[in-house]
C-alpha positions, 0 to 999 in steps of 0.5 A: 829931351822929350815933352809928351802929351797925353790926349783923350781921343774920344769923349773922355773917360778913355782910361788916360789915368792908366796911360799917364801912370805908365808913361810917368815911369820915364818922366820927371814932371807930370803936368795937368794942363786943363779942366777941373775936378770934373775929371776922373782918372783911376790907376790900379796897381799893387792891389790898390785903386787910386782915384784922381780928379785934380792931382796928376796920377804921375804922383804915384812915382817917387821921382815925379813932380806932379804939377797942377798948371795954370790952365786948370781950375782948382776947387780947393775943397775938392783938392783937399779932400782928394789929398786926404783920401790919397794920404790915407793910401800912403800918397805923399804930397811934398812933390806936388805943385800948384800954379800961381795963375790957376783960377779958383773954382768957388762955391758960387761957381758950383751953385750956378752950375747946378742952378743953370743945369736944373734950368736947362733940365740937364740938356748939357749934362755937366758934372755940376762941379762949377767948371763952366762958371769958373772958365766964364768968369776967367774970360770975363776977367772977374775970376780969382786965382791962386795968386790972388788968394795968397794976398789976403787984402787983394783976395778980400777986395776981388771977392767983394767985387765979384760977389757984388755981380754973382749975388745979383744973379743968384737973387734976381735970376734964380731966386736963390740966397746970396753968398755970405761973403765974410764966411767965404772969405774966411774959409778960403783964406784959411785954405791959403795956409796949407796951399801956400808951401806947394804953390809955384811959378809953373810956367817959369818952372817948366820952361827951365825944365825944358831948357835943362832937357828933363822929360815932361809929360802933359796930362790932359782931362776930358777928351778931344770931342768935348773941346770948346772949339773943336768938339760937338758943341754945345755939348762940350766942356769949357776948356781945350783938352786937345794937344794945343791946349797943353801949351796954352795951359802950361806955357810950354811952347808948341815947338817943344812938344816931341810926342803926342799920344792919343788914348782911345777905348776899343769901342766908344763911350759918352756921359751926359747929353749930346749926339752919339751915332754909334750908340748901342741901346741893346743887350750888346751895349749892356754887355760892354758896359758891365764888362767895362765897368762903365761908370763915371769916376767923378759922377758915378753915372752909367756911361753910354756905350757904343761901337768904335767910331773911326770917323771920330778917331781919325778927326782926333788924330789929325786935329791933335797930330797924334804920334802914337796911339794907346788903345785901352779896354781891348779885353772888354770886347772878348766874347763878341762873335762880331764887332762893328767899327764906323767908317763913314756916315750918312748925312742928309742922304749923302755919304760923309767920311769927315767928322761933323763937329757940330752937335746938331748936325752929328745928331742927324748922322747914321753910322755906316759900319764895317764888320770884323770878326770877334774873339772869345779869349781871355786877353789879361795875360797877354804881354805882347801883341803877337800873344793876342788872338788873330782876330784881336790883332786884325782889329788893331791893324784896321784901326791903325790902318784907318787912323794912320797912327801906330798903336804903341800901347794896348791895355788888356786889363785894369792893372798897371801890368796888364799892358802891351807896350810896343 
């Protein structure tokens, strides 16, 4: 029996979708455990490109039950649009399940997110998908869940109660028009009808699967350095992308986790605001961005690009307990004569080898680099680690030695088959 977790080891966008797709081949259930429609996972296979935001990318495999667990916040408008787009590509959803306890992202959550980000003048850099306000309502115990939606009287009562609060905020704080309660109630009760057949008691379903010894893959969204508690606060997401969050989001006990896979790019990227010690605002950054097609799946925004930060990656490995690393987009670095990796920081005049999970302190850190020789070969046809150029192998060896975690998967191109599995 294996319960594996796939965790983003950086600031998100590490190509987790491809890794999850590959590991799904040996899984019975693939489960999203946190985040919402702010996620963006891409899988390229058989000449098609599939884009996922809420639906686990494991759904491409016919033997997999894809699950949106209770720790996820679900925008039903976005979910329906995603299902319709994927259906046009031949994906079917009889094996999709949505947790009864999942909280709903409603239109006023998106509106509040947009208004607040505008007030802050984009200083956090959210996706404006309403994720933060949804989790805030969950913590305040005024959130609405899938289970509530399936009971029309309960949903109407709870919606009326929360709109008494939210409409006051919209009208008095932001000088915005109030939400039309009747229109919102009727729209979402209509959503309940197509949602009802795929709703499940997810914790019970997964606990039973664990008891039967069925292989389960738990799929994270965003990345470790965006974790609400352990990321670069306040430039973080509103949930827990770390491996411990997989237990919180699914109901699977911590002692059932058998493998924890960290996914990291061969360099580092970040979307939105926040500190980024190794950022490259030069022609090398442009080279990596263009070769890596570094534009957000969800937002379309150009990603910030920098050298690989091994201090941050080692922090992620220790925090999550990685048993394996997947290094993605190694092919993007081909053509650079020299590569740099950050192996320490200089903070207020002192050498520091530990990561600072504090947005303000990290902004003061100057990276200290180790230089490694680059390579100029096309890696896309490599299928064994030994097929890689000597300098590419040395680059991976250096990562393994510093992070103290074995690299078991190497991506050398966007397609499913362009992968080295160790």
